[in-house]
PDB file of N, CA, C and O in Angstrom, chain B, residues numbered from 101:
ATOM      1  N   UNK B 101       0.866  -1.183   0.000  1.00  0.00           N
ATOM      2  CA  UNK B 101       0.000   0.000   0.000  1.00  0.00           C
ATOM      3  C   UNK B 101       0.903   1.232   0.000  1.00  0.00           C
ATOM      4  O   UNK B 101       1.830   1.340   0.802  1.00  0.00           O
ATOM      5  N   UNK B 102       0.615   2.153  -0.911  1.00  0.00           N
ATOM      6  CA  UNK B 102       1.455   3.341  -0.993  1.00  0.00           C
ATOM      7  C   UNK B 102       1.072   4.365   0.085  1.00  0.00           C
ATOM      8  O   UNK B 102       0.092   4.201   0.812  1.00  0.00           O
ATOM      9  N   UNK B 103       1.877   5.415   0.156  1.00  0.00           N
ATOM     10  CA  UNK B 103       1.726   6.413   1.229  1.00  0.00           C
ATOM     11  C   UNK B 103       0.378   7.126   1.195  1.00  0.00           C
ATOM     12  O   UNK B 103      -0.235   7.346   2.240  1.00  0.00           O
ATOM     13  N   UNK B 104      -0.089   7.491  -0.013  1.00  0.00           N
ATOM     14  CA  UNK B 104      -1.380   8.184  -0.103  1.00  0.00           C
ATOM     15  C   UNK B 104      -2.511   7.303   0.426  1.00  0.00           C
ATOM     16  O   UNK B 104      -3.390   7.774   1.148  1.00  0.00           O
ATOM     17  N   UNK B 105      -2.481   6.039   0.064  1.00  0.00           N
ATOM     18  CA  UNK B 105      -3.539   5.125   0.525  1.00  0.00           C
ATOM     19  C   UNK B 105      -3.472   4.921   2.037  1.00  0.00           C
ATOM     20  O   UNK B 105      -4.503   4.839   2.705  1.00  0.00           O
ATOM     21  N   UNK B 106      -2.263   4.839   2.568  1.00  0.00           N
ATOM     22  CA  UNK B 106      -2.114   4.684   4.021  1.00  0.00           C
ATOM     23  C   UNK B 106      -2.703   5.891   4.757  1.00  0.00           C
ATOM     24  O   UNK B 106      -3.420   5.740   5.746  1.00  0.00           O
ATOM     25  N   UNK B 107      -2.386   7.088   4.256  1.00  0.00           N
ATOM     26  CA  UNK B 107      -2.909   8.308   4.884  1.00  0.00           C
ATOM     27  C   UNK B 107      -4.422   8.391   4.735  1.00  0.00           C
ATOM     28  O   UNK B 107      -5.119   8.807   5.660  1.00  0.00           O
ATOM     29  N   UNK B 108      -4.931   7.994   3.568  1.00  0.00           N
ATOM     30  CA  UNK B 108      -6.381   8.011   3.345  1.00  0.00           C
ATOM     31  C   UNK B 108      -7.070   7.034   4.285  1.00  0.00           C
ATOM     32  O   UNK B 108      -8.113   7.347   4.860  1.00  0.00           O
ATOM     33  N   UNK B 109      -6.489   5.858   4.438  1.00  0.00           N
ATOM     34  CA  UNK B 109      -7.069   4.855   5.338  1.00  0.00           C
ATOM     35  C   UNK B 109      -7.104   5.370   6.771  1.00  0.00           C
ATOM     36  O   UNK B 109      -8.095   5.182   7.478  1.00  0.00           O
ATOM     37  N   UNK B 110      -6.030   6.017   7.198  1.00  0.00           N
ATOM     38  CA  UNK B 110      -5.993   6.563   8.554  1.00  0.00           C
ATOM     39  C   UNK B 110      -7.047   7.652   8.730  1.00  0.00           C
ATOM     40  O   UNK B 110      -7.719   7.703   9.760  1.00  0.00           O
ATOM     41  N   UNK B 111      -7.195   8.522   7.736  1.00  0.00           N
ATOM     42  CA  UNK B 111      -8.213   9.576   7.815  1.00  0.00           C
ATOM     43  C   UNK B 111      -9.605   8.969   7.886  1.00  0.00           C
ATOM     44  O   UNK B 111     -10.454   9.453   8.635  1.00  0.00           O
ATOM     45  N   UNK B 112      -9.850   7.915   7.115  1.00  0.00           N
ATOM     46  CA  UNK B 112     -11.163   7.259   7.132  1.00  0.00           C
ATOM     47  C   UNK B 112     -11.431   6.575   8.470  1.00  0.00           C
ATOM     48  O   UNK B 112     -12.548   6.624   8.985  1.00  0.00           O
ATOM     49  N   UNK B 113     -10.415   5.944   9.025  1.00  0.00           N
ATOM     50  CA  UNK B 113     -10.591   5.298  10.337  1.00  0.00           C
ATOM     51  C   UNK B 113     -10.868   6.345  11.418  1.00  0.00           C
ATOM     52  O   UNK B 113     -11.696   6.132  12.304  1.00  0.00           O
ATOM     53  N   UNK B 114     -10.168   7.472  11.336  1.00  0.00           N
ATOM     54  CA  UNK B 114     -10.403   8.546  12.303  1.00  0.00           C
ATOM     55  C   UNK B 114     -11.809   9.101  12.146  1.00  0.00           C
ATOM     56  O   UNK B 114     -12.496   9.346  13.137  1.00  0.00           O
ATOM     57  N   UNK B 115     -12.248   9.303  10.885  1.00  0.00           N
ATOM     58  CA  UNK B 115     -13.599   9.834  10.671  1.00  0.00           C
ATOM     59  C   UNK B 115     -14.651   8.834  11.127  1.00  0.00           C
ATOM     60  O   UNK B 115     -15.715   9.228  11.606  1.00  0.00           O
ATOM     61  N   UNK B 116     -14.364   7.549  10.984  1.00  0.00           N
ATOM     62  CA  UNK B 116     -15.285   6.516  11.480  1.00  0.00           C
ATOM     63  C   UNK B 116     -15.478   6.676  12.991  1.00  0.00           C
ATOM     64  O   UNK B 116     -16.601   6.608  13.491  1.00  0.00           O
ATOM     65  N   UNK B 117     -14.382   6.887  13.705  1.00  0.00           N
ATOM     66  CA  UNK B 117     -14.466   7.104  15.147  1.00  0.00           C
ATOM     67  C   UNK B 117     -15.237   8.367  15.480  1.00  0.00           C
ATOM     68  O   UNK B 117     -16.017   8.398  16.432  1.00  0.00           O
ATOM     69  N   UNK B 118     -15.016   9.412  14.687  1.00  0.00           N
ATOM     70  CA  UNK B 118     -15.758  10.654  14.911  1.00  0.00           C
ATOM     71  C   UNK B 118     -17.249  10.447  14.676  1.00  0.00           C
ATOM     72  O   UNK B 118     -18.070  10.941  15.448  1.00  0.00           O
ATOM     73  N   UNK B 119     -17.602   9.731  13.635  1.00  0.00           N
ATOM     74  CA  UNK B 119     -19.015   9.491  13.332  1.00  0.00           C
ATOM     75  C   UNK B 119     -19.666   8.673  14.444  1.00  0.00           C
ATOM     76  O   UNK B 119     -20.802   8.942  14.833  1.00  0.00           O
ATOM     77  N   UNK B 120     -18.953   7.687  14.947  1.00  0.00           N
ATOM     78  CA  UNK B 120     -19.490   6.928  16.085  1.00  0.00           C
ATOM     79  C   UNK B 120     -19.704   7.836  17.284  1.00  0.00           C
ATOM     80  O   UNK B 120     -20.690   7.697  18.007  1.00  0.00           O
ATOM     81  N   UNK B 121     -18.768   8.779  17.498  1.00  0.00           N
ATOM     82  CA  UNK B 121     -18.918   9.746  18.578  1.00  0.00           C
ATOM     83  C   UNK B 121     -20.099  10.671  18.359  1.00  0.00           C
ATOM     84  O   UNK B 121     -20.807  11.020  19.304  1.00  0.00           O
ATOM     85  N   UNK B 122     -20.311  11.068  17.110  1.00  0.00           N
ATOM     86  CA  UNK B 122     -21.443  11.942  16.778  1.00  0.00           C
ATOM     87  C   UNK B 122     -22.758  11.226  17.062  1.00  0.00           C
ATOM     88  O   UNK B 122     -23.684  11.823  17.610  1.00  0.00           O
ATOM     89  N   UNK B 123     -22.844   9.966  16.697  1.00  0.00           N
ATOM     90  CA  UNK B 123     -24.056   9.178  16.967  1.00  0.00           C
ATOM     91  C   UNK B 123     -24.318   9.136  18.467  1.00  0.00           C
ATOM     92  O   UNK B 123     -25.453   9.303  18.913  1.00  0.00           O
ATOM     93  N   UNK B 124     -23.269   8.915  19.233  1.00  0.00           N
ATOM     94  CA  UNK B 124     -23.414   8.883  20.687  1.00  0.00           C
ATOM     95  C   UNK B 124     -23.874  10.242  21.218  1.00  0.00           C
ATOM     96  O   UNK B 124     -24.717  10.314  22.112  1.00  0.00           O
ATOM     97  N   UNK B 125     -23.311  11.319  20.659  1.00  0.00           N
ATOM     98  CA  UNK B 125     -23.719  12.662  21.074  1.00  0.00           C
ATOM     99  C   UNK B 125     -25.206  12.882  20.810  1.00  0.00           C
ATOM    100  O   UNK B 125     -25.909  13.458  21.640  1.00  0.00           O
ATOM    101  N   UNK B 126     -25.681  12.426  19.656  1.00  0.00           N
ATOM    102  CA  UNK B 126     -27.106  12.558  19.334  1.00  0.00           C
ATOM    103  C   UNK B 126     -27.958  11.757  20.301  1.00  0.00           C
ATOM    104  O   UNK B 126     -28.981  12.239  20.788  1.00  0.00           O
ATOM    105  N   UNK B 127     -27.531  10.530  20.576  1.00  0.00           N
ATOM    106  CA  UNK B 127     -28.278   9.680  21.505  1.00  0.00           C
ATOM    107  C   UNK B 127     -28.336  10.288  22.903  1.00  0.00           C
ATOM    108  O   UNK B 127     -29.321  10.127  23.624  1.00  0.00           O
ATOM    109  N   UNK B 128     -27.268  10.987  23.271  1.00  0.00           N
ATOM    110  CA  UNK B 128     -27.215  11.633  24.586  1.00  0.00           C
ATOM    111  C   UNK B 128     -27.856  13.021  24.582  1.00  0.00           C
ATOM    112  O   UNK B 128     -27.859  13.716  25.599  1.00  0.00           O
ATOM    113  N   UNK B 129     -28.398  13.415  23.426  1.00  0.00           N
ATOM    114  CA  UNK B 129     -29.047  14.709  23.262  1.00  0.00           C
ATOM    115  C   UNK B 129     -28.130  15.865  23.663  1.00  0.00           C
ATOM    116  O   UNK B 129     -28.529  16.776  24.389  1.00  0.00           O
ATOM    117  N   UNK B 130     -26.893  15.802  23.172  1.00  0.00           N
ATOM    118  CA  UNK B 130     -25.917  16.849  23.449  1.00  0.00           C
ATOM    119  C   UNK B 130     -26.259  18.119  22.672  1.00  0.00           C
ATOM    120  O   UNK B 130     -27.141  18.117  21.813  1.00  0.00           O
ATOM    121  N   UNK B 131     -25.568  19.173  22.977  1.00  0.00           N
ATOM    122  CA  UNK B 131     -25.796  20.495  22.395  1.00  0.00           C
ATOM    123  C   UNK B 131     -25.603  20.443  20.876  1.00  0.00           C
ATOM    124  O   UNK B 131     -24.594  19.937  20.386  1.00  0.00           O
ATOM    125  N   UNK B 132     -26.582  20.972  20.143  1.00  0.00           N
ATOM    126  CA  UNK B 132     -26.622  20.882  18.677  1.00  0.00           C
ATOM    127  C   UNK B 132     -25.384  21.460  18.007  1.00  0.00           C
ATOM    128  O   UNK B 132     -24.868  20.874  17.055  1.00  0.00           O
ATOM    129  N   UNK B 133     -24.901  22.603  18.489  1.00  0.00           N
ATOM    130  CA  UNK B 133     -23.741  23.237  17.863  1.00  0.00           C
ATOM    131  C   UNK B 133     -22.499  22.352  18.037  1.00  0.00           C
ATOM    132  O   UNK B 133     -21.669  22.267  17.132  1.00  0.00           O
ATOM    133  N   UNK B 134     -22.373  21.704  19.183  1.00  0.00           N
ATOM    134  CA  UNK B 134     -21.254  20.786  19.389  1.00  0.00           C
ATOM    135  C   UNK B 134     -21.326  19.618  18.403  1.00  0.00           C
ATOM    136  O   UNK B 134     -20.310  19.203  17.846  1.00  0.00           O
ATOM    137  N   UNK B 135     -22.515  19.102  18.197  1.00  0.00           N
ATOM    138  CA  UNK B 135     -22.719  18.009  17.240  1.00  0.00           C
ATOM    139  C   UNK B 135     -22.362  18.482  15.833  1.00  0.00           C
ATOM    140  O   UNK B 135     -21.667  17.786  15.093  1.00  0.00           O
ATOM    141  N   UNK B 136     -22.837  19.652  15.478  1.00  0.00           N
ATOM    142  CA  UNK B 136     -22.560  20.203  14.152  1.00  0.00           C
ATOM    143  C   UNK B 136     -21.060  20.376  13.925  1.00  0.00           C
ATOM    144  O   UNK B 136     -20.556  20.060  12.848  1.00  0.00           O
ATOM    145  N   UNK B 137     -20.353  20.871  14.925  1.00  0.00           N
ATOM    146  CA  UNK B 137     -18.904  21.032  14.804  1.00  0.00           C
ATOM    147  C   UNK B 137     -18.198  19.698  14.580  1.00  0.00           C
ATOM    148  O   UNK B 137     -17.232  19.618  13.821  1.00  0.00           O
ATOM    149  N   UNK B 138     -18.680  18.666  15.235  1.00  0.00           N
ATOM    150  CA  UNK B 138     -18.093  17.336  15.045  1.00  0.00           C
ATOM    151  C   UNK B 138     -18.391  16.799  13.644  1.00  0.00           C
ATOM    152  O   UNK B 138     -17.552  16.129  13.042  1.00  0.00           O
ATOM    153  N   UNK B 139     -19.573  17.090  13.133  1.00  0.00           N
ATOM    154  CA  UNK B 139     -19.921  16.679  11.764  1.00  0.00           C
ATOM    155  C   UNK B 139     -18.997  17.375  10.768  1.00  0.00           C
ATOM    156  O   UNK B 139     -18.518  16.749   9.823  1.00  0.00           O
ATOM    157  N   UNK B 140     -18.746  18.656  10.974  1.00  0.00           N
ATOM    158  CA  UNK B 140     -17.845  19.403  10.093  1.00  0.00           C
ATOM    159  C   UNK B 140     -16.440  18.802  10.128  1.00  0.00           C
ATOM    160  O   UNK B 140     -15.787  18.683   9.091  1.00  0.00           O
ATOM    161  N   UNK B 141     -15.982  18.427  11.310  1.00  0.00           N
ATOM    162  CA  UNK B 141     -14.655  17.816  11.432  1.00  0.00           C
ATOM    163  C   UNK B 141     -14.595  16.484  10.681  1.00  0.00           C
ATOM    164  O   UNK B 141     -13.605  16.197  10.008  1.00  0.00           O
ATOM    165  N   UNK B 142     -15.639  15.679  10.792  1.00  0.00           N
ATOM    166  CA  UNK B 142     -15.683  14.398  10.084  1.00  0.00           C
ATOM    167  C   UNK B 142     -15.704  14.617   8.573  1.00  0.00           C
ATOM    168  O   UNK B 142     -15.040  13.897   7.828  1.00  0.00           O
ATOM    169  N   UNK B 143     -16.467  15.611   8.124  1.00  0.00           N
ATOM    170  CA  UNK B 143     -16.506  15.930   6.696  1.00  0.00           C
ATOM    171  C   UNK B 143     -15.120  16.332   6.194  1.00  0.00           C
ATOM    172  O   UNK B 143     -14.726  15.961   5.088  1.00  0.00           O
ATOM    173  N   UNK B 144     -14.392  17.079   6.996  1.00  0.00           N
ATOM    174  CA  UNK B 144     -13.044  17.488   6.616  1.00  0.00           C
ATOM    175  C   UNK B 144     -12.123  16.299   6.412  1.00  0.00           C
ATOM    176  O   UNK B 144     -11.327  16.272   5.474  1.00  0.00           O
ATOM    177  N   UNK B 145     -12.236  15.316   7.294  1.00  0.00           N
ATOM    178  CA  UNK B 145     -11.414  14.119   7.150  1.00  0.00           C
ATOM    179  C   UNK B 145     -11.812  13.313   5.921  1.00  0.00           C
ATOM    180  O   UNK B 145     -10.951  12.749   5.246  1.00  0.00           O
ATOM    181  N   UNK B 146     -13.099  13.253   5.625  1.00  0.00           N
ATOM    182  CA  UNK B 146     -13.552  12.549   4.427  1.00  0.00           C
ATOM    183  C   UNK B 146     -13.036  13.240   3.170  1.00  0.00           C
ATOM    184  O   UNK B 146     -12.626  12.577   2.217  1.00  0.00           O
ATOM    185  N   UNK B 147     -13.056  14.562   3.166  1.00  0.00           N
ATOM    186  CA  UNK B 147     -12.524  15.310   2.020  1.00  0.00           C
ATOM    187  C   UNK B 147     -11.026  15.061   1.867  1.00  0.00           C
ATOM    188  O   UNK B 147     -10.530  14.879   0.755  1.00  0.00           O
ATOM    189  N   UNK B 148     -10.317  15.053   2.980  1.00  0.00           N
ATOM    190  CA  UNK B 148      -8.880  14.796   2.952  1.00  0.00           C
ATOM    191  C   UNK B 148      -8.609  13.404   2.374  1.00  0.00           C
ATOM    192  O   UNK B 148      -7.730  13.245   1.527  1.00  0.00           O
ATOM    193  N   UNK B 149      -9.351  12.410   2.823  1.00  0.00           N
ATOM    194  CA  UNK B 149      -9.172  11.042   2.318  1.00  0.00           C
ATOM    195  C   UNK B 149      -9.449  10.989   0.820  1.00  0.00           C
ATOM    196  O   UNK B 149      -8.724  10.328   0.077  1.00  0.00           O
ATOM    197  N   UNK B 150     -10.480  11.673   0.382  1.00  0.00           N
ATOM    198  CA  UNK B 150     -10.820  11.687  -1.038  1.00  0.00           C
ATOM    199  C   UNK B 150      -9.698  12.318  -1.858  1.00  0.00           C
ATOM    200  O   UNK B 150      -9.335  11.795  -2.912  1.00  0.00           O
ATOM    201  N   UNK B 151      -9.153  13.420  -1.393  1.00  0.00           N
ATOM    202  CA  UNK B 151      -8.065  14.074  -2.116  1.00  0.00           C
ATOM    203  C   UNK B 151      -6.829  13.177  -2.192  1.00  0.00           C
ATOM    204  O   UNK B 151      -6.147  13.140  -3.216  1.00  0.00           O
ATOM    205  N   UNK B 152      -6.545  12.463  -1.119  1.00  0.00           N
ATOM    206  CA  UNK B 152      -5.403  11.548  -1.123  1.00  0.00           C
ATOM    207  C   UNK B 152      -5.603  10.414  -2.129  1.00  0.00           C
ATOM    208  O   UNK B 152      -4.672  10.029  -2.835  1.00  0.00           O
ATOM    209  N   UNK B 153      -6.807   9.895  -2.184  1.00  0.00           N
ATOM    210  CA  UNK B 153      -7.108   8.822  -3.136  1.00  0.00           C
ATOM    211  C   UNK B 153      -7.014   9.351  -4.565  1.00  0.00           C
ATOM    212  O   UNK B 153      -6.469   8.676  -5.438  1.00  0.00           O
ATOM    213  N   UNK B 154      -7.537  10.541  -4.810  1.00  0.00           N
ATOM    214  CA  UNK B 154      -7.452  11.117  -6.149  1.00  0.00           C
ATOM    215  C   UNK B 154      -6.003  11.418  -6.538  1.00  0.00           C
ATOM    216  O   UNK B 154      -5.617  11.235  -7.692  1.00  0.00           O
ATOM    217  N   UNK B 155      -5.211  11.875  -5.585  1.00  0.00           N
ATOM    218  CA  UNK B 155      -3.787  12.114  -5.850  1.00  0.00           C
ATOM    219  C   UNK B 155      -3.100  10.804  -6.246  1.00  0.00           C
ATOM    220  O   UNK B 155      -2.322  10.766  -7.199  1.00  0.00           O
ATOM    221  N   UNK B 156      -3.391   9.749  -5.516  1.00  0.00           N
ATOM    222  CA  UNK B 156      -2.809   8.445  -5.831  1.00  0.00           C
ATOM    223  C   UNK B 156      -3.226   8.004  -7.227  1.00  0.00           C
ATOM    224  O   UNK B 156      -2.410   7.478  -7.983  1.00  0.00           O
ATOM    225  N   UNK B 157      -4.478   8.213  -7.565  1.00  0.00           N
ATOM    226  CA  UNK B 157      -4.989   7.835  -8.880  1.00  0.00           C
ATOM    227  C   UNK B 157      -4.260   8.614  -9.982  1.00  0.00           C
ATOM    228  O   UNK B 157      -3.861   8.045 -10.998  1.00  0.00           O
ATOM    229  N   UNK B 158      -4.096   9.910  -9.767  1.00  0.00           N
ATOM    230  CA  UNK B 158      -3.416  10.742 -10.767  1.00  0.00           C
ATOM    231  C   UNK B 158      -1.948  10.328 -10.916  1.00  0.00           C
ATOM    232  O   UNK B 158      -1.436  10.237 -12.032  1.00  0.00           O
ATOM    233  N   UNK B 159      -1.285  10.082  -9.801  1.00  0.00           N
ATOM    234  CA  UNK B 159       0.140   9.754  -9.833  1.00  0.00           C
ATOM    235  C   UNK B 159       0.431   8.365 -10.396  1.00  0.00           C
ATOM    236  O   UNK B 159       1.543   8.104 -10.853  1.00  0.00           O
ATOM    237  N   UNK B 160      -0.541   7.489 -10.366  1.00  0.00           N
ATOM    238  CA  UNK B 160      -0.286   6.123 -10.806  1.00  0.00           C
ATOM    239  C   UNK B 160      -1.135   5.744 -12.020  1.00  0.00           C
ATOM    240  O   UNK B 160      -0.602   5.535 -13.109  1.00  0.00           O
ATOM    241  N   UNK B 161      -2.416   5.657 -11.841  1.00  0.00           N
ATOM    242  CA  UNK B 161      -3.299   5.185 -12.913  1.00  0.00           C
ATOM    243  C   UNK B 161      -3.301   6.117 -14.119  1.00  0.00           C
ATOM    244  O   UNK B 161      -3.213   5.665 -15.261  1.00  0.00           O
ATOM    245  N   UNK B 162      -3.401   7.406 -13.865  1.00  0.00           N
ATOM    246  CA  UNK B 162      -3.478   8.362 -14.978  1.00  0.00           C
ATOM    247  C   UNK B 162      -2.139   8.436 -15.705  1.00  0.00           C
ATOM    248  O   UNK B 162      -2.098   8.433 -16.935  1.00  0.00           O
ATOM    249  N   UNK B 163      -1.042   8.501 -14.947  1.00  0.00           N
ATOM    250  CA  UNK B 163       0.276   8.517 -15.582  1.00  0.00           C
ATOM    251  C   UNK B 163       0.469   7.292 -16.471  1.00  0.00           C
ATOM    252  O   UNK B 163       0.911   7.402 -17.615  1.00  0.00           O
ATOM    253  N   UNK B 164       0.131   6.134 -15.932  1.00  0.00           N
ATOM    254  CA  UNK B 164       0.282   4.888 -16.681  1.00  0.00           C
ATOM    255  C   UNK B 164      -0.591   4.891 -17.935  1.00  0.00           C
ATOM    256  O   UNK B 164      -0.165   4.425 -18.992  1.00  0.00           O
ATOM    257  N   UNK B 165      -1.788   5.408 -17.820  1.00  0.00           N
ATOM    258  CA  UNK B 165      -2.694   5.458 -18.970  1.00  0.00           C
ATOM    259  C   UNK B 165      -2.119   6.330 -20.081  1.00  0.00           C
ATOM    260  O   UNK B 165      -2.244   5.988 -21.257  1.00  0.00           O
ATOM    261  N   UNK B 166      -1.493   7.448 -19.729  1.00  0.00           N
ATOM    262  CA  UNK B 166      -0.901   8.296 -20.754  1.00  0.00           C
ATOM    263  C   UNK B 166       0.291   7.619 -21.427  1.00  0.00           C
ATOM    264  O   UNK B 166       0.533   7.810 -22.619  1.00  0.00           O
ATOM    265  N   UNK B 167       1.025   6.835 -20.658  1.00  0.00           N
ATOM    266  CA  UNK B 167       2.133   6.083 -21.259  1.00  0.00           C
ATOM    267  C   UNK B 167       1.626   5.048 -22.258  1.00  0.00           C
ATOM    268  O   UNK B 167       2.326   4.690 -23.205  1.00  0.00           O
ATOM    269  N   UNK B 168       0.403   4.572 -22.038  1.00  0.00           N
ATOM    270  CA  UNK B 168      -0.202   3.568 -22.925  1.00  0.00           C
ATOM    271  C   UNK B 168      -1.192   4.180 -23.907  1.00  0.00           C
ATOM    272  O   UNK B 168      -1.980   3.460 -24.521  1.00  0.00           O
ATOM    273  N   UNK B 169      -1.160   5.498 -24.062  1.00  0.00           N
ATOM    274  CA  UNK B 169      -2.035   6.220 -24.992  1.00  0.00           C
ATOM    275  C   UNK B 169      -3.525   6.022 -24.711  1.00  0.00           C
ATOM    276  O   UNK B 169      -4.339   6.060 -25.634  1.00  0.00           O
ATOM    277  N   UNK B 170      -3.880   5.813 -23.464  1.00  0.00           N
ATOM    278  CA  UNK B 170      -5.300   5.708 -23.088  1.00  0.00           C
ATOM    279  C   UNK B 170      -5.651   6.747 -22.028  1.00  0.00           C
ATOM    280  O   UNK B 170      -6.585   6.560 -21.248  1.00  0.00           O
ATOM    281  N   UNK B 171      -4.900   7.834 -22.006  1.00  0.00           N
ATOM    282  CA  UNK B 171      -5.056   8.844 -20.971  1.00  0.00           C
ATOM    283  C   UNK B 171      -6.352   9.616 -21.009  1.00  0.00           C
ATOM    284  O   UNK B 171      -6.845  10.046 -19.966  1.00  0.00           O
ATOM    285  N   UNK B 172      -6.918   9.800 -22.192  1.00  0.00           N
ATOM    286  CA  UNK B 172      -8.150  10.591 -22.308  1.00  0.00           C
ATOM    287  C   UNK B 172      -9.287   9.997 -21.479  1.00  0.00           C
ATOM    288  O   UNK B 172     -10.063  10.735 -20.871  1.00  0.00           O
ATOM    289  N   UNK B 173      -9.387   8.695 -21.451  1.00  0.00           N
ATOM    290  CA  UNK B 173     -10.435   8.031 -20.655  1.00  0.00           C
ATOM    291  C   UNK B 173     -10.256   8.332 -19.169  1.00  0.00           C
ATOM    292  O   UNK B 173     -11.229   8.582 -18.458  1.00  0.00           O
ATOM    293  N   UNK B 174      -9.014   8.306 -18.709  1.00  0.00           N
ATOM    294  CA  UNK B 174      -8.735   8.598 -17.298  1.00  0.00           C
ATOM    295  C   UNK B 174      -9.012  10.059 -16.976  1.00  0.00           C
ATOM    296  O   UNK B 174      -9.496  10.375 -15.889  1.00  0.00           O
ATOM    297  N   UNK B 175      -8.708  10.943 -17.907  1.00  0.00           N
ATOM    298  CA  UNK B 175      -9.008  12.368 -17.702  1.00  0.00           C
ATOM    299  C   UNK B 175     -10.513  12.560 -17.574  1.00  0.00           C
ATOM    300  O   UNK B 175     -10.974  13.319 -16.721  1.00  0.00           O
ATOM    301  N   UNK B 176     -11.277  11.878 -18.414  1.00  0.00           N
ATOM    302  CA  UNK B 176     -12.742  11.963 -18.324  1.00  0.00           C
ATOM    303  C   UNK B 176     -13.240  11.473 -16.973  1.00  0.00           C
ATOM    304  O   UNK B 176     -14.151  12.069 -16.399  1.00  0.00           O
ATOM    305  N   UNK B 177     -12.660  10.398 -16.458  1.00  0.00           N
ATOM    306  CA  UNK B 177     -13.050   9.892 -15.130  1.00  0.00           C
ATOM    307  C   UNK B 177     -12.808  10.941 -14.057  1.00  0.00           C
ATOM    308  O   UNK B 177     -13.672  11.202 -13.220  1.00  0.00           O
ATOM    309  N   UNK B 178     -11.627  11.535 -14.089  1.00  0.00           N
ATOM    310  CA  UNK B 178     -11.281  12.549 -13.090  1.00  0.00           C
ATOM    311  C   UNK B 178     -12.188  13.764 -13.220  1.00  0.00           C
ATOM    312  O   UNK B 178     -12.621  14.323 -12.213  1.00  0.00           O
ATOM    313  N   UNK B 179     -12.476  14.173 -14.440  1.00  0.00           N
ATOM    314  CA  UNK B 179     -13.359  15.319 -14.645  1.00  0.00           C
ATOM    315  C   UNK B 179     -14.758  15.037 -14.094  1.00  0.00           C
ATOM    316  O   UNK B 179     -15.396  15.938 -13.551  1.00  0.00           O
ATOM    317  N   UNK B 180     -15.237  13.816 -14.224  1.00  0.00           N
ATOM    318  CA  UNK B 180     -16.536  13.448 -13.654  1.00  0.00           C
ATOM    319  C   UNK B 180     -16.516  13.544 -12.132  1.00  0.00           C
ATOM    320  O   UNK B 180     -17.486  13.995 -11.523  1.00  0.00           O
ATOM    321  N   UNK B 181     -15.416  13.121 -11.523  1.00  0.00           N
ATOM    322  CA  UNK B 181     -15.290  13.229 -10.065  1.00  0.00           C
ATOM    323  C   UNK B 181     -15.258  14.698  -9.651  1.00  0.00           C
ATOM    324  O   UNK B 181     -15.928  15.087  -8.694  1.00  0.00           O
ATOM    325  N   UNK B 182     -14.482  15.517 -10.369  1.00  0.00           N
ATOM    326  CA  UNK B 182     -14.420  16.940 -10.057  1.00  0.00           C
ATOM    327  C   UNK B 182     -15.788  17.597 -10.192  1.00  0.00           C
ATOM    328  O   UNK B 182     -16.151  18.456  -9.387  1.00  0.00           O
ATOM    329  N   UNK B 183     -16.536  17.200 -11.193  1.00  0.00           N
ATOM    330  CA  UNK B 183     -17.874  17.746 -11.390  1.00  0.00           C
ATOM    331  C   UNK B 183     -18.753  17.429 -10.175  1.00  0.00           C
ATOM    332  O   UNK B 183     -19.487  18.293  -9.695  1.00  0.00           O
ATOM    333  N   UNK B 184     -18.676  16.203  -9.685  1.00  0.00           N
ATOM    334  CA  UNK B 184     -19.452  15.819  -8.495  1.00  0.00           C
ATOM    335  C   UNK B 184     -19.032  16.642  -7.276  1.00  0.00           C
ATOM    336  O   UNK B 184     -19.871  17.054  -6.475  1.00  0.00           O
ATOM    337  N   UNK B 185     -17.739  16.872  -7.148  1.00  0.00           N
ATOM    338  CA  UNK B 185     -17.237  17.665  -6.018  1.00  0.00           C
ATOM    339  C   UNK B 185     -17.735  19.105  -6.097  1.00  0.00           C
ATOM    340  O   UNK B 185     -18.072  19.706  -5.076  1.00  0.00           O
ATOM    341  N   UNK B 186     -17.779  19.651  -7.294  1.00  0.00           N
ATOM    342  CA  UNK B 186     -18.221  21.028  -7.466  1.00  0.00           C
ATOM    343  C   UNK B 186     -19.724  21.194  -7.250  1.00  0.00           C
ATOM    344  O   UNK B 186     -20.176  22.276  -6.876  1.00  0.00           O
ATOM    345  N   UNK B 187     -20.493  20.150  -7.478  1.00  0.00           N
ATOM    346  CA  UNK B 187     -21.945  20.212  -7.308  1.00  0.00           C
ATOM    347  C   UNK B 187     -22.350  20.271  -5.850  1.00  0.00           C
ATOM    348  O   UNK B 187     -23.485  20.635  -5.544  1.00  0.00           O
ATOM    349  N   UNK B 188     -21.468  19.930  -4.961  1.00  0.00           N
ATOM    350  CA  UNK B 188     -21.818  19.881  -3.540  1.00  0.00           C
ATOM    351  C   UNK B 188     -21.657  21.225  -2.892  1.00  0.00           C
ATOM    352  O   UNK B 188     -21.909  21.367  -1.695  1.00  0.00           O
TER     353      UNK B 188
END
């Protein structure tokens, strides 16, 4: 597993723990703003993990595709992901 994937996995595991904590906060009827802040923190980790995965894809899959003259398909895939990110 390369470095980007390792970092992404760690971010996802951390966000999993945060989400479990958020669920517990809701069950305990904790203060709404505190819950919201924790949700924002979890979203940040998910975004970080996504960027790491996309970086890994660009550095490996896309580079390799261009070496094999199939890069346009990979560019289209990445553009579709970027479009989804921009819609949010």
